[in-house]
N, C-alpha and C positions, 0 to 999 in steps of 0.2 A: 661402366656409367655409374657416377656417384648418385645414390638414391636421397630423396629430399624427405622422406617420412621414416619415422622409426615408430612402431609398436611396441609397447611394454606389457610384460606379464610377469607376475611374480606368487611364489608360493613356497611353502616347506614341503619336505618329503610327506609329511602327512597329507597335505592336500593335493598331492601329485595327480591323484587318480581324477581330481575335478578338473585339473588343468589339462589333462590328457583329453578328456571330452570337449572343454572349451575349444582348444587347438583344433581338434577334429573338424568341429563345426565351423570354425573361423577359416580354415583352409578350403573347406568344401563349398562355403556359401559366401565368403567374400574373397574370391580369388585375385581380383583385381588389386584390392589393397594388400593382400599378402605377397603378391609378386613384386608390387611396386615400393615394398617397404623392408627396411631391416628389422627383424623380429627379435626382439631380445627378450630373455626370459632370466629372472635374477633367482637364483635358486639356494634357498637356504637348508644347508645341510642335506643334499642330495646324495644318494648313493649312485655307483656309475651304473648300475643296471636301470635306475630311474632315469637318468640321463639318456642312455640308450633308447629306451622306450619312447620318451618324450621326443627325442630328435627324429624318430620315425614318423611323426606327425607331418613335418615338411621341414623347409629349410629355416632353423632358428640359430639363435647364438645364445648359448648357456652360460651365464656368469655368475660364479659362486658369490653370496651374498651374506652380510652379517652388519647388524647395526655398528654404528662407530663405538668403540670401546668405553667411551666417558659417559655412554646413556646406561644406567642401571637396567637390569632384566629383573624388573620387579613383577608381581602377579599381575598388573594391569597391562604390562608390556607382553607378558607372555600368554596373557589371556587368550589371545588369537595366535599370532605367530609374528614375529620380527619381521618376516618377509614382506608384510603389509607396508612397511615404511620404506622399501624399495621403490615406492612409486615416487618418491622424493627425486630418484635419480633421473625421473624424466625429464625434471628442469635443466638438469646438467646436459642432458642429450640435446637440448635445444642449441647448444654452442655449436653442434656440428649440423643438426637437421632443421629443415624449415618447419616442420610439423612433427607433433609426437601425439600419438592416441594411446591412452593407457586403458586397460582391459581388465575387469577382474577375473577371477578362477572358476566363480560359481555361475557362469553366465552361458546361455545357448544362443549362438550367433544364428540367425535365421536368413539373412538378407546382405547383399554387398553394402560394405560399411564405407567405401572410399567417398560417397556424397557427403559425409559429415564435414570434410576439411573444406569443400567449396562453400556448404551452407553456413559454415560458422564465419562470421564478421567481426568477432572481437578477438582478445588474447587467450581467453580460456573458454571453453564451453562446457556445460554440465546439464545434467537435469536434475530436477528437484527431488529432494529425498520424500518419503513418506513421513519421516520425522518433521514436524513443523518448522523447528527452530534450532539452531547452532548449540544453544544450551544443553540440548539432549545428548551431545557429544561429550560432555563434561560432567564432573560431579559437583564442581562449584565454580561460581562467577570467575571472570579473569579480568583484572584491572586494564582498562585501556581498550576494551572490546566490547561492542554490542552484540551479546549473544542472544538478543530476541530478533536477529536477522534471519531469513529464511535458510535452510540448510539445503546443501546441494551433496547429492550422491557421489561417491568417489569411485564407483564402479565403473564409470565411463567419463574419460576426460580427454578432451582435446585441446591441444596447446598449440599455438602459432607464433614463431620466432620474429617475424615481422611485426605483429602487434604488440610484442612484450614490451612494457614500458621500463622495466629495470634488467639488470644482469641476470641471465639466467642462472648462473652459478652462484650468486648472492642468494637469489630466492631459495636454492636448493641447501645452502648452508644455514640460512634463517631456518628453514622448515626443521632440520635437525636441531638447531638450539632451541627453538620453541617446544620440541618434543621433550628435550632435556630438562627444560623448566617445568613443563606439565607432567613429568612422568608419573606424579602421584595424583593427577587430576584428570587422566584420560579414561574415556567411558567407551569410546568406539573407534579406537586406534586411530589411523592415519587422517581419517576423514574430518575430524574437529580441526586439526591442524591445518589442513588444505584449505577448508573454511574460513580459518583465521586468516591465512594470507591473502585473500580476497581484500581484506580490511586494510592489511599491513602494507600492502604494496597498489593499493587502489585499482585492483584489476577488474575489469568489467565482463562479467560472467556473460556469455550467450547462454540463453536458457533453450537447451533443446526440448523438443516435445519428448514425452516419456516412451513414445515409440522406440525411441534409441536406447532405451535402459528401463524396460518394463518388469515391474515385479511380477513373479510368478502366479501370485495370487489373484490376478485379474482374469475376467471370464473369458471363455475361447475365442469370442468373436473379436475382441480386441488382441489377444495374444497373436492371431493369425496375422495382424498387419505389423508387428512388431520387429525391428531390426535386431534388436537383443532381448533376451529373457533372463530376468535377474532372479535367482531364487535368495532373495533378500532375509536378513535375520535368520532366525532359528529354522524356519521352513526351507528344506533344502531338497534338491532333486534327489537326493539321497534320505530316506526316513521320513518323507512327507509326500512329495509329488510323484507322480508317473508321468513322464514325458518320454515317448517311444525312441526318438532319435538319442536323447540322453542315454536311456537305458543300454541301447545296442552298441553305442561307443564305449560305454563301461564294461559291457562284455568283452568286448575287444581288448580293453586293458587288462582286464582278467585272465583272459587266454594267453596274452604276452608276458604273464607272471608278475604283472604290477601288485603293489602290495594293496589288499582291499580297504575298503572303508572300515577305519578303527575310531572316529572320533564321535561317533553318534552314541547318544546316551539312552539305552533300553531299559525299561521297567525290570526289576529283578526277576518278576513272573515271566516275561518275554525271554529273557535270556536263558532262564532255567529250561523252558520249552527248546530253544535252540539248541541248546547243548545236549538235552536228551535226545533228541531225535537228528543229532548231528548236520544241523541245516546251515550253520554258518558259512560253510564253503559255497552254498549256492548264492549266485549273483542275485537272484530274486529276493532271498532273505536278507542279504546285504544291503539291498536297497528299500524294501517294503517298510512301511511305517509299523510302528510297534502295536501287534494286534491287540495287546492287552491295553493299552493306553487308549488307543485310537482305532476301535474296531471296525467302526464305518469307512474311516479312512483306509484302513487294511483292504477291506472288501470292494472299495473303489478302485484301489490300487490294482487289486488282483484282476477284476473284470477288464480294466483298461489293458493290462498286460496280456489277459488271455485273447482279447480281440485285436491287440496291435492298434489300439486308439492313440491317435497322435499326441493328445493332451486333454 
């Protein structure tokens, strides 16, 4: 039976540990969407070992991905990972599927997500970002675009073919073309380009409540109600927050021989202590906040870990 929905994930080898946790929570808490969708993972420079571990999460289709050759890999593009721009492929998938849902790799899924498709009544659905304006995604103004418009977060996107006003493949081509034009003006990866596409193609965004894409900085009573918890910005589930389910899934990744967290930036003093006492192989110290820079946060993390507090 042909499936009507595709789910899209993407990351580099470096972020595969986070995607593993995202997928574990996606298959566990959103089984209906997972079962009724083709799940695509766009992989930037993954090893076979990483592909094998990720495939153990559930039925997925892993596609090797890289940016088009004509887009320069400058410092702004490589600041995060070229895999971010694989989200543009979601628009190409609308040629085959009625619905496409894009999900970030630094999220925790808590509830069934299938309802997002029925709730959305426009061609694209997103949640407003904590950044107030589109301008925050770019270094400089862009002629012909109003950067004072509200900014939408790219960590959760729902697309509907039936409602789409223009060719889906045309939209994808434009996204890559605009990225090439703004390659020296990008501040926050793909998010700014996707926000510009709303103006370019007169797309009517359906504004989901932040329950569908809630920053992890919210208080516990709000987090409990969220469909998705998103560790936005620099404050991640690794190196800052303790979320018990996220921590538990990461330990599974570690036991399977997955590459541990390597993208966090510790203080020199904290790294020295970790090296002296050979603590870098410990899941706890791979994820715990820097105790030198954030001593209170480290103690909080330790206590939540000790008593298995949800978050």
